[in-house]
N, C-alpha and C positions, 0 to 999 in steps of 0.2 A: 651340750648342754652348755650355757653361757660361760666367759671365765669371770670372776670376779675381782677385778683390782683392789676396790674398796675393801674387799675381805682380807687382802694381804696387809692394808694398810691398819687395820681395826687391832690382826695380831702383831704390828709395828708399834703400837698407843706403850708397851712397856718397855720400848728400846729406847722412844722419845721420852720420855718420863727420866729414863735416866741419865739421859742425855740433859735433859733440864739442869739437873740436880752439877753439873759438870760446866755448865755454860752459867750458872749463876755463881758457883767456886770462880770463875775465871775471870767472872764479870767482876769480884770482890780485889780479886788480885790485879787485875790492870786500873780498876779505877784509883786502887793503892797506888801506883806507879804515875800517876795524873794521864793515864789515857783515857781517849773517850770512852762512854760505857753505849756506843750503841755498833753491834756487832751483827752482823750474817752470814752465818753456816749453814753448809750444804752437806747432807746424807743423803745415800745408799735407801732404799726402798727394797728389798728382795724380789726378784723373780721366780715363779716356781713352776717345775716341769707341769705340766696336764694332768689332771685327776684320771684315772679309769675308773668305769661304774660298769653294772653287770647290767642285763638289757630292762632289770626294774629301776634301777637308778641307786643301786645298793653300791657304797663304793669299796672299789678292791685294791685301790692303790692311790697315794697322795705325797705329797712334799711334804715336811714339818719343819717349820722353821726351829734351827734351835742355835745356843751360841758357844764357842769354844773358844777354851783360854790358850795362850799362847807366849810360854818364855822365850822372850831376847836374849838367846844367852849369852854373844856378842855383845851388847848393851850389859849385860850386867857382867861380863868378866873384865871390861875396859873403868866398872866404875867400881868394881868389888873390892871391900873393906873388910876384915876376918871380924867384924860385929854382925856383920849380915850373916856370917856363919850360923847359928842359931833358927833367925828367919829363915833363913833356905832349907834348913831341918825340916820346920814346922812346913814350911810350904810339898815339901815331898814329902810327907806324910800325911795331908790333910787332901791332896790327889792320889793317895796311893801309887805313888812312882815308884820303877823298878830300878831306880836310881839311889847312889851316895852322893853328898852333894860333890865329891871330888869327879865321880864319874858325869854330873851332871855338866859339870863348869866343863868338863875336858869335850865335851861331844859335839864331834863338827858338823853337824847342823848348826845353823843360824838359830833357828825357831824350836822348839820342842814343843809338840801340844800335853798342857797339861790336862784338860778334861772338856767334857761337854753336857750340856746341860740346857733344858727347857726355858730357863728364867737364867738375865746375866747375874741378879744379885745372890744367886745359887753358886755361882764361881766366883763374882767379889768376894762372899763371907769367907773363902777360903783362903785368900791371898792375903798373907802379913802386910800393914800398912805400908811398911818400910820397902818392900819389895813392886807396888802397886805398880812404878812408873818403869817397872820392869818386864811387864805383862799387859798383853792386848787381848781384847776381849773383841773375837768376830762374828758373824752369823751366817749359817751354814745351812743347809738343808739336805734332809735324811728323809729316805724314799723310805715310807711306810708301805706294808701292801697285805693280801689277806692270801694265806698261802695255804688253808688248810683244803683237803678235798683235792687236791691235783691244781689247783688253780697256779700254783708259784711255775708250773712249768709250762702253763700260756701267757702269763702275765712277763715273767724274766724279769732278769734286776737289772738295777743301774748303778756302775762305778762310774765314778768323777764325773755326773753327772751325763755319762754317755749310756744309753741301753745296750745294755747282754742278753740275746735269747729274748724268743717269745715276743709277743707283743710289742717291747719296750726296744726294741733293738729295729724290729719292721718298721715302724711307725716312731721312731724317734725325730726323724726332721718334726713330726708334728706335733709331739709331746713333750718337744724342749724346750728348754725356758731361752727368750727371746730376748729381752734387754732388761735390766734393772730399770727402776725408776729411781726418781730425785725428788726431796725437797728440801725446801731453804726453810730455815727459821734464822729469823727477825726480829732481836729483842734489846731494851730499853730498861735502863733505871739502873738504881742502888738497892741492895737488901730486897728490893721489891720488885719485881722481873716482869713486866707487862710480854708476851710471845705472838708473833702472826707466824704460820706456818705457809708457806706455798708451797703447792704441786710442783713444781716446773716440769716435772712429766711421770705420770703413772706407769708402772712396768708394766713391760709385756710380757704374761705369763704364756709357759705351753697352751697350746690345744685341748680340751677334756675329750676322751670318746666313751663312746658308750659298746661296750662288748655284746656282743649276740646271747654271751653264755647265760642263763637261768642259773643261780645258785641255786636254787631246790632240786634241779633235774640234775647237775654237777652233783652236790652232793650225793644221791639215791645212787647213780652210778658208781662212785667214788666208793661207795660201802658196799654195794652186793657187788661190783669184781674185786675189793679186797678181800671180801670175804671170802670167796670162789677160788681165788689166787692158793690162801692158806687152805682150804677147806681139799682141793685138789692137789694140792703139791705141786704147783705151777712152779716153772720159773718166775713169770710174768703175767701179765693179762691187762686189757684196755677195754672200752668204750666209747664209741662216737655215736651220740643222740643228734640229727640234724631233721630240722621242720622241712617235710617233706618237698613242699612248693616253694620255699626259697632257697633250701641250698642254706640257710642258719643254721650254724653250730649251735647248738643248746646246748651241750653237754661235751668235752674232752678230756679223758681219764686214761692215764698207765700207772701201771706199777712201778716202772722202768724210774730209773731217776733222772735220766734224759725223755725225751716225748719222742718216743717213737711210733708216735701216730702219723708225724710225719717223717722224722728223719731214718726210721727203720722201714725194713717190707718184708712181704712172709710170703708165700707162695697159697693163693687163694684156695687149691683143693677145688673139691664139688662145687662150691659157692657159686662159682662161674657159671657153671652149667648155667643157668638161666638168660646169660646175658651170648654164649651161644646158640641158646635154641631160640632164642629172639631174631638172632643176624640170620638164621637159617629159615627162618617164615618169614620173614621180612623180602626174605633175596627169594622167596617162594620156592626153594630149595627143597623143601617138606612140608607136610601139612598132619593138622591133627592125626589123621590116621594113619599116616605112614607106621608099618610095621619094622620091628628092628627083632633079630634075633640074638637071644646073650646063650652063652656056652659058660658062662661063667669067667672066663677067660679071653683076653683075643692079644694078636700081636698088630701092633701098628703099621704096618706095612708086612710083606712076606719075608723079606731079606734080610732084614734085622731083628736078632735072636733076643730081643725083649717085650716079655709076657705081662700085659696089665690083668690083673685078676680084680673081681669080682666077692663082695660076701657073699653070695648067693648066686645059682643058675636060675636066673629070670625067665630064662624060656621065650617066648612071643610077648614081646610088647609095644604097645603105639608110643606116640610121641609124650603123652600127657602118663604113663604107666614109667616111662623112661626115666622121665625127670623125678618121678615122685617117688621112685624106687631109687635114684642117686647110680642109675647103670651105667656103667662104664665104658661096657663092651656097646651100647647102645650110642654112646657120646661119641665115642674112636670111629664108629660106621657112621655119624651124623659127618664127622671130622670131615672123612675120606669125601661126602659129597663136598661139601664146603667147598675143600681144595679141588673138588675134580671141575666146580662150576664156576669159583671164584680166583682161584690161585692161590700162591701165599701171601703175595704183594696186597690184592683185594682184601684178602681174608685180615692183615699187617691191619690197613687203613680202618677197617672196621674197630679193630681194639682200639687204633687212637683215636675215633669219633668218640668212645667210653672216658677217653681220657687215662688210658693206659700208657706210660714211657712218656709222660710229661708232668711235670710239675702243677699241680692244680690254682698253685699263686694265692693262695689263702695269707693273710697279712699275718704269718709266724717266720719267725727266724729259723733258716735250717732245714728247711722243706729240699727235700730230695725226689729226683724224676722215676724211682723205680728203676723195673728192669723190663725192658720189653728192645729185643735183639732186632733188627733190622731184617729182612725177611731173605737178605743175602746172606747171613750169618747164622739161617736156619740150619739143624742136623734134619736128616730124611724127617723125622720121626717128630719134628715140636711143632707141627702143624695140628698132629693129633695132643700129647701132651698139653699143648696151651688149653687145649679143647676139654680138660679134667683139672685145669687149674696148675699145673705144671711148667717150668721152663720158660716162666714169666711169672714176676716179681712186683708186688703191688706194697704201695703204702697204704695202712689203714684208711684213712682220709680217702684217697686215690680211689678205694675201693668202695669206702661206702658210697661217694659221688657216683659212681658207676652203676651201683646195684639201685642208687635212688633214683636213676632214669625208667627202672620200671616204673617203679612207683607212682613217678610222675609220668604215665603216660605218654612215655618216648621223649621229651624235653632233660635235656641232661642240663645242671642248675652248677654253675663253678660253687663250690664251698667258703663261705665267708665267715670271720668272725667278727665284721664290724658291721654295726646294726644297721649304721646307714651308709653303706656302702653300697652301688649299684653294679652288679654282681650278673658273669659274663649267662646266658641263655642261649642255647641251641638245639632244633631239634633232630633227633636221631633216629628216632624208633617212629610206626605208625603209632595211635592210640589204640588202633585192632588189634595188632600184634601184642600189645602190651594189657592188652585188657584179658587176652588168651593167657599169656606168662601166668600175670597175678591170678586166674581164677586156676591154673595148677599149682602153684605155690601155696595157695590157699589150702587145696588138698595135700600139700608137705606136710601140714601142720595139722589139720585133720586125720591124717591116714598112714603117713608117709613118713620119713626118716626125722621130721620135726616135732613128732609128737608131742616131744614134753615143751613145747614154745609155747604151750596153747593157754591159753587163760579165760576161763568161765566167761560169757558173756561179752567180750571181746572180738572183735574178726581180726584175726592175723593171719598174714602171708610171711614167706620165709624160705631160705634154704640154711641147711647145713653145708658144712667144706671141715673135710678132717688134710690136713696136707701131710703126709711124711718128711721130715727135714732130711738133708745130706748128711749125713754122721757115721763117722766111721763106725761099723759092727753095734750100733745101736737103734733101736727103733723109737724116733723121736718125733712127737708131732706138732701142731698146730692145731686147734679145735676153734672152730670161726661157727657163729651163726650170724646171719643178716638177714634183716624182717622188716616187716613196715606194719603200720595199724594206724586207723583200723581201715581193712585190704579197701573198701571198697569205697574211701572218700580218705586216702593215708595222710596222717596229721603226721606221725615221724616217722623216720627212714632209723634202722637201730643196729649199730655195728657189735657184734661183743666178741674178742677173739682171749682164748688163751694160750699163751706158749710152752709148752711140755709138758703137758697135766702129765702128772708119775703118781695119784695114789693107785684109784679100783677101775679108771675108765681113761681110756683118751680122745673114744669117737664123739663127734661135735655134736651127735644127737642127746648125748650121755650127758655131757659136761659143759656145753657153750650155751647150747637149748634153754635147761632149767634157768639160768642166769637172765637172759632174755623176757623171759615168763615174767620173773619175779620183778625185774625193771619197768616191766609194763604195769602188774600189778598196782605197783605203787607210783606211779605215772598217773594211773586211773583215778586211785583215789584220794591222789593228793587235792586240796582246795586253800583256798587262797588264806584261811586261816591257821593253814601249820606249814607254811614258807616261814624262812630263814627271816625274819623281821628286825631291820633294823629303826624301825617308826619310831618315832621320837614321843616318848610318855609309857611305851610299853615296853614291857621285858620280853628278852627275846629268850628263844632255848638255843641254853649254850652247850650244853649236852653233847658230848662225846666232841669236841674243839680241844687242841689246844690252850694254853694258856693265854699265848701270845695271841693267838686269834681272838680267843674272848676278849681279851683285854683291846684290841682292836674295834672290835664293837662298842663295847663298854663308852669306851673312850666317844664314839661318834656320837653317844646319846648323852654324853655331859656328865658321866657318871664318875664321881671324885672317892667317894669312901668305898673302897673295896677290898676284901677279906677273903687272901687263901688259905684255903685248910688242906695241907697232907702233901702228896707229889705226884706227876702223874697227867690224865687228860680228865676236862673237866665230869664230873659224875653224876653230880648232881648240883643245884644252888637254890638260893634264898635272895629275893623272893622268885620264886615259881614261873615260868612262863606265861605272859599275861597280865601279869599284878603290872598294877601303874605306881606303885610305891619303888620309887627308884634313887631315894637317898643315899642306901647303903647297899651293897652286894655283898654276900659270902658265895663266894667258889669253894664246895668240896671235890678234890683230887680222889681218883684213885688210877685203876690198872684193871 
């Protein structure tokens, strides 16, 4: 989106009008002193940090120009007389300062901030006339952002003009204010003043950026995972929605206070099995007719006394049934063949091709690499444990991108959160192998461990993953479901995870798969009339938002008269969504 220096100057008009008044007064004084009444003054025009939009142009973060009043304590002390004491007390009261007059005068700082307002006159009206020479009013910028639906973790914060966390930090050099502009004012006359405004230099604002995030999908993901965390009494949960063919992140939600989608990792459990099976098929180690014998338990290697168990004794299963039933024994038998044919190092290189063990390079601050140790550090059984999703740590975003490779017919697409960013693409698997795995993953949802991810009239492919966490004396799990739809020509790849569900179930097929299904149902029913609308002239649906974010949206629509009834979040509103009458808005709050 293009920058708009003219818009910045329009916002600055009020400031200039105040300057004109000051100029007129100065003119009178100087004329009285017999000085020439032709003057030239130069003023700064503030530059602003770049705006951040969602993929549909809805404003998510912007700079607001405000005015701040500062008291010059040193100057006041040097000129202080007892007659100024009542005025100083009034100043303190007007700005609700936490000081007594004595404390203020003994302050070690030269300048004390009195307050901040959108209008300069609002500050001036609070300053007693006798104290005006000791008060300066300066413009500043305040960063405003849309924080609901987990957007705060994606956006990050701005402190003292510098981005911290999220996109604000990762793209700080792009968004940052470049240079303030300058305006010269020439005027002449006594009582009547003729002004000429010359633009010496327009402000150079930071560049605007558009995210790949779709606020509608972000809202759906946020609401569903928040409800699921509460229902399953989980520690936390999250959702990532990728556009399959482009790798664009359409939603990224976590219920944690920090963005564990890129800054945390889990062991993916059985959700990694489709990738392992795809590697074996690509290397022609097995085919769809390969048979495995499941006894319900297996040792990865004979001379290490560790047993991996299945939920059931599956008996003889071919490759398809092994994956549909998520058979650990068959997968470890397959891993033995991979090790025998490829060796640990080549297996490790295959995992690297899928993006494990290194950052995705998404444009968000704080991304970690996950955990994929070098083969020389592997234990005797790591080759087998990795194949069932243990002894490997992957960030949710890493895993979503890896799983997406299968949905995208073998092409790995590095995930991106910036809409106009040319992302990395590389071929990892053949389309033929991916087609075979996709058909099996469809059967996982139709009749296997992922049946609760089914959605009527929508073809879905996916895989469950239940990973036991390393915790002394307790059984704690990550429950994961990764899938895509429609499986014949995928549009979205979705990853759902729950950390330590502790209600009545923990298996991914019982707790994570239903969340996936609810998200897909809502996406397929979504119409452009139901979206979060910031469209000028139409009342948006504010229900469920915090007051802060509701006011954020109403400000963009230039609604000036707003009445707030009650406390909590917005439960109802007047006028209703879609109305064209926006003169007055009433927000009814509740819990």
